C-alpha positions in Angstrom: 106.1 130.6 45.9 105.6 128.4 42.8 105.4 124.7 43.2 108.8 122.9 43.1 107.0 119.6 42.5 104.0 119.0 40.1 101.3 116.3 40.5 98.9 114.9 38.0 96.9 111.6 38.0 94.9 109.9 35.3 94.2 106.3 34.1 95.5 104.8 37.3 98.9 106.6 37.1 100.0 109.4 39.4 103.0 111.4 37.9 105.1 113.4 40.3 107.5 115.7 38.6 110.5 117.5 40.2 110.1 120.9 38.5 112.9 123.2 39.7 115.3 122.8 36.8 117.0 126.2 37.4 118.2 124.7 40.7 118.8 121.2 39.2 115.9 119.9 41.3 118.1 120.1 44.4 116.6 118.9 47.7 115.6 122.2 49.3 113.1 122.2 52.1 110.1 123.2 49.9 110.9 120.6 47.2 111.3 117.8 49.8 108.1 118.8 51.7 106.1 119.0 48.5 107.5 115.7 47.2 106.4 114.0 50.5 103.0 115.6 50.3 102.4 114.3 46.7 103.7 110.8 47.6 101.3 110.8 50.5 98.4 111.9 48.2 99.2 109.2 45.6 99.5 106.4 48.2 96.1 107.4 49.7 94.2 107.7 46.4 92.3 104.5 45.6 92.2 105.5 41.9 96.0 105.4 41.7 97.7 102.1 40.8 101.2 103.2 40.0 103.3 106.2 40.9 105.8 107.6 38.4 108.6 110.0 39.7 110.3 112.1 37.1 111.9 115.5 36.4 112.1 118.5 34.1 115.5 119.8 33.0 118.7 117.9 32.4 119.1 116.9 36.0 116.8 114.5 37.8 118.2 115.6 41.2 121.5 117.2 42.2 121.2 116.2 45.9 121.1 118.6 48.8 120.5 122.2 48.2 123.7 123.7 49.5 122.2 127.2 49.3 119.5 126.2 51.8 119.9 127.4 55.4 120.3 123.9 56.7 120.8 121.3 54.0 119.9 117.8 55.1 116.9 116.2 56.7 115.9 118.9 59.2 114.7 122.4 58.3 114.3 123.9 61.7 111.8 123.7 64.5 110.0 126.8 63.4 108.6 125.1 60.3 106.6 121.8 60.4 107.9 120.2 57.2 108.4 116.7 56.1 112.0 115.7 55.5 114.0 113.3 53.2 113.5 110.4 55.6 109.7 110.9 55.2 110.1 110.7 51.5 112.0 107.4 51.6 109.4 105.9 54.1 106.6 106.9 51.8 108.3 105.5 48.7 109.5 102.1 50.2 106.8 101.7 52.8 103.9 102.8 50.6 101.5 100.2 49.3 101.9 101.2 45.6 104.8 100.6 43.2 107.0 103.7 42.5 108.6 103.8 39.0 111.5 106.2 38.4 111.6 108.0 35.1 115.1 109.3 35.4 115.5 111.9 32.7 118.7 113.4 33.7 121.8 113.4 35.9 121.7 112.3 39.6 124.3 113.2 42.3 124.3 112.8 46.0 120.9 112.5 47.5 119.4 112.4 44.0 121.0 109.0 43.5 119.2 107.8 46.7 115.9 109.2 45.4 116.3 107.3 42.1 117.5 104.1 43.8 114.6 104.2 46.3 112.1 103.8 43.4 110.9 100.2 43.1 111.8 100.2 39.4 113.9 102.9 37.7 114.4 103.5 34.0 117.2 105.9 33.3 118.2 107.8 30.1 121.5 106.7 28.7 123.0 110.2 28.7 122.6 110.6 32.5 125.6 110.5 34.8 125.2 109.1 38.3 127.5 109.7 41.3 127.8 109.7 45.1 129.7 113.0 45.2 129.3 113.7 48.9 132.9 113.0 49.9 134.2 115.6 47.5 132.5 118.3 49.6 133.5 116.8 52.9 130.3 114.8 53.8 129.1 111.3 53.4 126.0 109.6 51.8 124.7 108.8 55.2 120.8 109.0 54.9 120.7 107.5 51.4 122.9 104.6 52.5 119.9 103.1 54.1 118.1 102.6 50.7 121.2 102.3 48.6 123.5 99.8 50.4 121.0 96.9 50.2 121.2 97.2 46.4 125.0 97.2 46.1 127.9 94.7 46.5 130.3 95.9 49.1 133.1 96.3 46.5 130.9 98.5 44.3 129.7 100.5 47.4 133.3 101.1 48.5 134.3 102.3 45.0 131.4 104.6 44.5 131.1 106.0 48.0 134.8 106.6 48.5 135.8 108.0 45.1 132.8 110.2 44.5 133.2 109.8 40.8 130.2 110.0 38.4 129.5 106.9 36.3 127.5 106.4 33.1 123.8 105.3 33.5 124.6 101.9 32.1 127.1 101.3 34.9 124.5 102.3 37.5 122.2 99.6 36.1 125.1 97.1 36.0 125.8 97.6 39.7 122.1 97.3 40.6 121.3 100.9 41.6 118.8 101.3 38.8 116.9 98.7 36.6 117.0 99.7 33.0 118.8 102.1 30.7 117.4 103.3 27.3 118.0 106.1 24.8 116.5 109.4 25.9 113.9 109.3 23.1 112.7 105.9 24.2 112.3 106.8 27.9 108.5 107.3 27.8 107.9 104.1 25.9 110.1 102.1 28.4 108.3 103.6 31.4 104.9 103.0 29.8 105.8 99.3 29.4 106.8 99.0 33.1 103.6 100.8 34.2 101.5 98.4 32.0 103.3 95.4 33.5 102.6 96.6 37.0 99.0 97.4 36.3 98.5 93.7 35.2 99.1 92.7 38.8 96.4 92.6 41.5 96.6 95.7 43.7 96.6 93.8 47.0 99.1 91.2 45.5 101.4 94.0 44.5 101.3 95.5 48.0 102.1 92.2 49.5 104.9 91.4 47.1 106.5 94.8 47.7 106.3 94.5 51.4 107.9 91.1 51.6 110.8 92.2 49.5 111.8 94.7 52.2 110.7 92.6 55.2 111.6 89.0 54.6 115.4 89.2 54.2 115.8 90.6 57.8 113.6 88.0 59.5 114.8 84.8 61.1 114.1 81.9 58.8 111.5 80.1 60.9 109.7 83.3 61.6 109.7 84.2 57.9 108.3 80.8 56.9 105.5 81.1 59.4 104.6 84.6 58.4 104.8 83.9 54.6 102.7 80.7 55.0 100.0 82.7 56.7 100.2 85.5 54.1 100.0 83.0 51.2 96.9 81.4 52.6 95.3 84.8 53.2 96.0 85.9 49.6 94.8 82.6 48.1 91.5 83.0 50.0 91.0 86.6 49.0 88.4 87.9 46.6 91.2 89.4 44.4 92.8 85.9 44.0 89.4 84.3 43.2 88.8 86.9 40.5 92.3 86.6 39.1 92.2 82.8 39.0 88.8 82.8 37.3 90.1 85.2 34.7 93.1 83.0 34.1 91.0 79.9 33.6 88.6 81.7 31.3 91.5 83.3 29.3 90.4 86.9 29.9 92.1 89.9 31.6 91.7 90.1 35.3 89.2 92.8 36.4 91.8 95.2 37.7 93.7 95.3 34.3 93.1 98.7 32.6 
């Protein structure tokens, strides 16, 4: 069986491409398993600074593959495959920033995949929609990564109506970060990747982790943990190199 997801890495960037356009990059067991495997590979590669997730075809991801035997997170006990939850854990729990290059429509679980990226740039001609209710299900798994990004009013409207909205509206409600013309997508993504590569690798990991962890902590506990983290970062070799570069008005050693 041909790969449903492609992987390439160079110059500090790993690009993971959903490459099943004839099936609208729907979330079948093979695609999900391969996606998880490539994310795991990128997160474990010391040469990779930033992960870019993108697609071929006019659809980034159409959600669950309804032709699969068992659409959803599980694929059966007879096959040891990673599932959609594993993908989200790798994306949001991984040490490296994940940038979404959303070059097409997103529906259902595909919206969750786009929204789970740390920073997503979407083409202006893409349509975005939580269409699950229209086939009698609900956006249950992806709600874990989507609801923290939405106001309750917007979540109610989008989850309950199932309507598809323009890319600009998806950015407006906070699902995605930036919209641009399709021909400008690569330039916009390159700019985001360059900005991320200017940050220290350990500092980026710490910053990403605190964004997910701090809001759920009691205030006193959060202050104590962040005070300890701040001191540890300022005492690190990475900070010493970065501060020296700042004082000497030269790029930090990790900047490509």
